[in-house]
PDB file with one MODEL, atoms N, CA, C and O in Angstrom:
MODEL        1
ATOM      1  N   MET A   1       0.900  -1.265  -0.006  1.00  0.00           N
ATOM      2  CA  MET A   1      -0.284  -0.135  -0.012  1.00  0.00           C
ATOM      3  C   MET A   1       0.834   1.088  -0.282  1.00  0.00           C
ATOM      4  O   MET A   1       2.038   0.903  -0.102  1.00  0.00           O
ATOM      5  N   ASP A   2       0.243   2.423  -0.762  1.00  0.00           N
ATOM      6  CA  ASP A   2       1.225   3.373  -0.923  1.00  0.00           C
ATOM      7  C   ASP A   2       0.520   4.695  -0.126  1.00  0.00           C
ATOM      8  O   ASP A   2      -0.627   5.078  -0.356  1.00  0.00           O
ATOM      9  N   CYS A   3       1.186   5.141   0.585  1.00  0.00           N
ATOM     10  CA  CYS A   3       0.785   6.278   1.382  1.00  0.00           C
ATOM     11  C   CYS A   3       1.367   7.679   1.434  1.00  0.00           C
ATOM     12  O   CYS A   3       2.503   7.866   1.870  1.00  0.00           O
ATOM     13  N   LYS A   4       0.521   8.758   0.949  1.00  0.00           N
ATOM     14  CA  LYS A   4       1.172   9.851   1.141  1.00  0.00           C
ATOM     15  C   LYS A   4       0.996  10.875   2.394  1.00  0.00           C
ATOM     16  O   LYS A   4      -0.110  10.927   2.932  1.00  0.00           O
ATOM     17  N   GLY A   5       2.118  11.737   2.899  1.00  0.00           N
ATOM     18  CA  GLY A   5       1.654  12.501   3.948  1.00  0.00           C
ATOM     19  C   GLY A   5       2.780  13.384   4.316  1.00  0.00           C
ATOM     20  O   GLY A   5       3.843  13.318   3.699  1.00  0.00           O
ATOM     21  N   THR A   6       2.588  14.241   5.334  1.00  0.00           N
ATOM     22  CA  THR A   6       3.863  14.944   5.736  1.00  0.00           C
ATOM     23  C   THR A   6       4.211  14.559   7.504  1.00  0.00           C
ATOM     24  O   THR A   6       3.455  14.124   8.373  1.00  0.00           O
ATOM     25  N   ILE A   7       5.335  14.847   7.544  1.00  0.00           N
ATOM     26  CA  ILE A   7       5.424  14.375   9.000  1.00  0.00           C
ATOM     27  C   ILE A   7       6.164  15.374   9.680  1.00  0.00           C
ATOM     28  O   ILE A   7       7.274  15.600   9.198  1.00  0.00           O
ATOM     29  N   ILE A   8       5.847  15.999  10.631  1.00  0.00           N
ATOM     30  CA  ILE A   8       6.685  16.817  11.487  1.00  0.00           C
ATOM     31  C   ILE A   8       7.869  16.175  12.203  1.00  0.00           C
ATOM     32  O   ILE A   8       7.676  15.381  13.123  1.00  0.00           O
ATOM     33  N   GLU A   9       9.258  16.555  11.737  1.00  0.00           N
ATOM     34  CA  GLU A   9       9.935  15.466  12.502  1.00  0.00           C
ATOM     35  C   GLU A   9      10.145  15.922  14.097  1.00  0.00           C
ATOM     36  O   GLU A   9      10.335  14.991  14.880  1.00  0.00           O
ATOM     37  N   GLU A  10      10.132  16.981  14.522  1.00  0.00           N
ATOM     38  CA  GLU A  10      10.122  17.414  15.668  1.00  0.00           C
ATOM     39  C   GLU A  10       9.270  16.767  16.706  1.00  0.00           C
ATOM     40  O   GLU A  10       9.491  16.600  17.905  1.00  0.00           O
ATOM     41  N   SER A  11       8.080  16.387  15.851  1.00  0.00           N
ATOM     42  CA  SER A  11       7.055  15.780  16.730  1.00  0.00           C
ATOM     43  C   SER A  11       7.451  14.607  17.309  1.00  0.00           C
ATOM     44  O   SER A  11       7.089  14.321  18.450  1.00  0.00           O
ATOM     45  N   LEU A  12       8.294  13.750  16.522  1.00  0.00           N
ATOM     46  CA  LEU A  12       8.668  12.237  16.692  1.00  0.00           C
ATOM     47  C   LEU A  12       9.555  12.007  17.977  1.00  0.00           C
ATOM     48  O   LEU A  12      10.485  12.794  18.152  1.00  0.00           O
ATOM     49  N   GLU A  13       9.385  11.176  18.728  1.00  0.00           N
ATOM     50  CA  GLU A  13      10.233  10.782  19.984  1.00  0.00           C
ATOM     51  C   GLU A  13      11.534   9.843  19.376  1.00  0.00           C
ATOM     52  O   GLU A  13      12.655   9.940  19.874  1.00  0.00           O
ATOM     53  N   ASP A  14      11.252   8.980  18.307  1.00  0.00           N
ATOM     54  CA  ASP A  14      12.336   8.178  17.830  1.00  0.00           C
ATOM     55  C   ASP A  14      12.245   8.384  16.219  1.00  0.00           C
ATOM     56  O   ASP A  14      11.485   7.697  15.536  1.00  0.00           O
ATOM     57  N   LYS A  15      13.069   9.369  15.686  1.00  0.00           N
ATOM     58  CA  LYS A  15      13.403   9.692  14.592  1.00  0.00           C
ATOM     59  C   LYS A  15      13.742   8.259  13.394  1.00  0.00           C
ATOM     60  O   LYS A  15      13.383   8.266  12.217  1.00  0.00           O
ATOM     61  N   SER A  16      14.355   7.346  13.946  1.00  0.00           N
ATOM     62  CA  SER A  16      14.724   6.349  13.218  1.00  0.00           C
ATOM     63  C   SER A  16      13.599   5.453  12.023  1.00  0.00           C
ATOM     64  O   SER A  16      13.846   4.818  10.998  1.00  0.00           O
ATOM     65  N   ILE A  17      12.245   5.797  12.781  1.00  0.00           N
ATOM     66  CA  ILE A  17      11.334   5.485  11.610  1.00  0.00           C
ATOM     67  C   ILE A  17      11.367   5.883  10.187  1.00  0.00           C
ATOM     68  O   ILE A  17      11.114   5.149   9.232  1.00  0.00           O
ATOM     69  N   LEU A  18      11.689   7.063  10.156  1.00  0.00           N
ATOM     70  CA  LEU A  18      12.101   7.694   8.768  1.00  0.00           C
ATOM     71  C   LEU A  18      13.145   6.920   8.172  1.00  0.00           C
ATOM     72  O   LEU A  18      13.196   6.972   6.943  1.00  0.00           O
ATOM     73  N   ASP A  19      13.886   6.299   8.693  1.00  0.00           N
ATOM     74  CA  ASP A  19      14.798   5.562   7.802  1.00  0.00           C
ATOM     75  C   ASP A  19      14.064   4.307   7.120  1.00  0.00           C
ATOM     76  O   ASP A  19      14.631   3.501   6.383  1.00  0.00           O
ATOM     77  N   GLU A  20      12.712   4.275   7.487  1.00  0.00           N
ATOM     78  CA  GLU A  20      12.029   2.909   6.509  1.00  0.00           C
ATOM     79  C   GLU A  20      11.129   3.485   5.576  1.00  0.00           C
ATOM     80  O   GLU A  20      10.391   2.813   4.856  1.00  0.00           O
ATOM     81  N   LEU A  21      11.190   4.894   5.583  1.00  0.00           N
ATOM     82  CA  LEU A  21      10.181   5.446   4.590  1.00  0.00           C
ATOM     83  C   LEU A  21      11.053   6.029   3.363  1.00  0.00           C
ATOM     84  O   LEU A  21      12.225   6.406   3.387  1.00  0.00           O
ATOM     85  N   LYS A  22      10.102   5.992   2.231  1.00  0.00           N
ATOM     86  CA  LYS A  22      10.661   6.706   1.304  1.00  0.00           C
ATOM     87  C   LYS A  22      10.427   8.002   1.040  1.00  0.00           C
ATOM     88  O   LYS A  22       9.514   8.363   0.297  1.00  0.00           O
ATOM     89  N   ILE A  23      11.385   8.949   1.739  1.00  0.00           N
ATOM     90  CA  ILE A  23      11.219  10.363   1.577  1.00  0.00           C
ATOM     91  C   ILE A  23      11.352  11.076   0.063  1.00  0.00           C
ATOM     92  O   ILE A  23      12.278  10.630  -0.615  1.00  0.00           O
ATOM     93  N   THR A  24      10.645  11.988  -0.462  1.00  0.00           N
ATOM     94  CA  THR A  24      10.379  12.387  -1.659  1.00  0.00           C
ATOM     95  C   THR A  24      10.903  14.071  -1.333  1.00  0.00           C
ATOM     96  O   THR A  24      11.777  14.709  -1.919  1.00  0.00           O
ATOM     97  N   LYS A  25      10.158  14.426  -0.365  1.00  0.00           N
ATOM     98  CA  LYS A  25      10.448  16.105  -0.087  1.00  0.00           C
ATOM     99  C   LYS A  25      11.040  16.321   1.299  1.00  0.00           C
ATOM    100  O   LYS A  25      10.906  15.502   2.208  1.00  0.00           O
ATOM    101  N   LYS A  26      11.638  17.357   1.399  1.00  0.00           N
ATOM    102  CA  LYS A  26      11.985  17.651   2.873  1.00  0.00           C
ATOM    103  C   LYS A  26      12.061  19.244   3.005  1.00  0.00           C
ATOM    104  O   LYS A  26      12.848  19.874   2.299  1.00  0.00           O
ATOM    105  N   THR A  27      11.248  19.862   3.903  1.00  0.00           N
ATOM    106  CA  THR A  27      11.064  21.063   4.031  1.00  0.00           C
ATOM    107  C   THR A  27      11.329  21.458   5.184  1.00  0.00           C
ATOM    108  O   THR A  27      10.746  20.873   6.097  1.00  0.00           O
ATOM    109  N   ILE A  28      12.301  22.591   5.541  1.00  0.00           N
ATOM    110  CA  ILE A  28      12.612  23.340   6.927  1.00  0.00           C
ATOM    111  C   ILE A  28      12.118  24.709   6.755  1.00  0.00           C
ATOM    112  O   ILE A  28      12.303  25.465   5.802  1.00  0.00           O
ATOM    113  N   VAL A  29      11.433  24.910   7.878  1.00  0.00           N
ATOM    114  CA  VAL A  29      10.551  26.029   8.172  1.00  0.00           C
ATOM    115  C   VAL A  29      10.862  26.797   9.343  1.00  0.00           C
ATOM    116  O   VAL A  29      10.514  26.303  10.416  1.00  0.00           O
ATOM    117  N   ARG A  30      11.511  28.025   9.355  1.00  0.00           N
ATOM    118  CA  ARG A  30      11.823  28.679  10.489  1.00  0.00           C
ATOM    119  C   ARG A  30      10.725  29.162  11.351  1.00  0.00           C
ATOM    120  O   ARG A  30       9.668  29.669  10.975  1.00  0.00           O
ATOM    121  N   VAL A  31      11.147  28.921  12.633  1.00  0.00           N
ATOM    122  CA  VAL A  31       9.808  29.152  13.404  1.00  0.00           C
ATOM    123  C   VAL A  31       9.837  30.536  13.641  1.00  0.00           C
ATOM    124  O   VAL A  31      10.932  31.069  13.815  1.00  0.00           O
ATOM    125  N   THR A  32       8.633  31.313  13.681  1.00  0.00           N
ATOM    126  CA  THR A  32       8.518  32.739  13.888  1.00  0.00           C
ATOM    127  C   THR A  32       7.318  32.878  15.270  1.00  0.00           C
ATOM    128  O   THR A  32       6.521  32.085  15.772  1.00  0.00           O
ATOM    129  N   GLU A  33       7.652  34.176  15.510  1.00  0.00           N
ATOM    130  CA  GLU A  33       6.432  34.460  16.805  1.00  0.00           C
ATOM    131  C   GLU A  33       4.972  33.625  16.442  1.00  0.00           C
ATOM    132  O   GLU A  33       4.425  32.728  17.082  1.00  0.00           O
ATOM    133  N   ARG A  34       4.691  34.077  15.561  1.00  0.00           N
ATOM    134  CA  ARG A  34       3.262  33.830  14.946  1.00  0.00           C
ATOM    135  C   ARG A  34       3.011  32.160  15.124  1.00  0.00           C
ATOM    136  O   ARG A  34       1.894  31.735  15.420  1.00  0.00           O
ATOM    137  N   HIS A  35       4.197  31.237  14.908  1.00  0.00           N
ATOM    138  CA  HIS A  35       3.940  30.061  15.762  1.00  0.00           C
ATOM    139  C   HIS A  35       3.530  29.529  16.780  1.00  0.00           C
ATOM    140  O   HIS A  35       2.829  28.538  16.985  1.00  0.00           O
ATOM    141  N   LYS A  36       4.274  30.641  17.753  1.00  0.00           N
ATOM    142  CA  LYS A  36       3.854  30.500  19.050  1.00  0.00           C
ATOM    143  C   LYS A  36       4.762  29.077  19.657  1.00  0.00           C
ATOM    144  O   LYS A  36       4.350  28.543  20.687  1.00  0.00           O
ATOM    145  N   THR A  37       5.743  28.637  19.099  1.00  0.00           N
ATOM    146  CA  THR A  37       6.596  27.818  19.934  1.00  0.00           C
ATOM    147  C   THR A  37       7.998  27.977  19.855  1.00  0.00           C
ATOM    148  O   THR A  37       8.876  27.306  19.313  1.00  0.00           O
ATOM    149  N   PRO A  38       8.008  29.128  20.589  1.00  0.00           N
ATOM    150  CA  PRO A  38       9.519  29.559  21.374  1.00  0.00           C
ATOM    151  C   PRO A  38      10.803  28.529  21.276  1.00  0.00           C
ATOM    152  O   PRO A  38      11.919  28.813  20.841  1.00  0.00           O
ATOM    153  N   TRP A  39      10.336  27.200  21.816  1.00  0.00           N
ATOM    154  CA  TRP A  39      10.975  26.223  22.295  1.00  0.00           C
ATOM    155  C   TRP A  39      11.353  25.424  21.170  1.00  0.00           C
ATOM    156  O   TRP A  39      11.712  24.259  21.343  1.00  0.00           O
ATOM    157  N   ILE A  40      11.304  25.962  19.989  1.00  0.00           N
ATOM    158  CA  ILE A  40      11.593  25.049  18.719  1.00  0.00           C
ATOM    159  C   ILE A  40      12.170  26.332  17.694  1.00  0.00           C
ATOM    160  O   ILE A  40      11.483  27.322  17.444  1.00  0.00           O
ATOM    161  N   LYS A  41      13.297  26.153  17.260  1.00  0.00           N
ATOM    162  CA  LYS A  41      14.075  27.002  16.212  1.00  0.00           C
ATOM    163  C   LYS A  41      13.571  26.508  14.797  1.00  0.00           C
ATOM    164  O   LYS A  41      13.721  27.377  13.938  1.00  0.00           O
ATOM    165  N   GLN A  42      13.154  25.628  14.455  1.00  0.00           N
ATOM    166  CA  GLN A  42      12.534  25.058  13.126  1.00  0.00           C
ATOM    167  C   GLN A  42      11.678  24.038  13.059  1.00  0.00           C
ATOM    168  O   GLN A  42      11.944  23.105  13.818  1.00  0.00           O
ATOM    169  N   TRP A  43      10.592  23.909  12.287  1.00  0.00           N
ATOM    170  CA  TRP A  43       9.923  22.906  11.614  1.00  0.00           C
ATOM    171  C   TRP A  43      10.299  22.054  10.674  1.00  0.00           C
ATOM    172  O   TRP A  43       9.988  22.548   9.591  1.00  0.00           O
ATOM    173  N   THR A  44      10.861  20.920  10.523  1.00  0.00           N
ATOM    174  CA  THR A  44      11.147  20.285   9.538  1.00  0.00           C
ATOM    175  C   THR A  44      10.187  19.265   9.136  1.00  0.00           C
ATOM    176  O   THR A  44      10.123  18.217   9.778  1.00  0.00           O
ATOM    177  N   LEU A  45       9.264  19.524   7.903  1.00  0.00           N
ATOM    178  CA  LEU A  45       8.390  18.775   7.466  1.00  0.00           C
ATOM    179  C   LEU A  45       8.872  17.798   6.451  1.00  0.00           C
ATOM    180  O   LEU A  45       9.538  18.280   5.535  1.00  0.00           O
ATOM    181  N   THR A  46       8.709  16.810   6.446  1.00  0.00           N
ATOM    182  CA  THR A  46       9.038  15.199   5.660  1.00  0.00           C
ATOM    183  C   THR A  46       7.890  15.078   4.856  1.00  0.00           C
ATOM    184  O   THR A  46       6.758  15.257   5.306  1.00  0.00           O
ATOM    185  N   MET A  47       8.131  14.778   3.675  1.00  0.00           N
ATOM    186  CA  MET A  47       7.092  14.042   2.507  1.00  0.00           C
ATOM    187  C   MET A  47       7.518  13.133   1.773  1.00  0.00           C
ATOM    188  O   MET A  47       6.775  12.611   0.942  1.00  0.00           O
TER     189      MET A  47
ENDMDL
END
């Protein structure tokens, strides 16, 4: 079965699961005040 979606890497406790996936795109978004998450510097979106 093929599935498509986006995973926010910072939400994972164990990032090793990413090794089992076919990653087609990765986007890094710098956190701003608008995100209201000052404890994180960036969001890594893996697709």
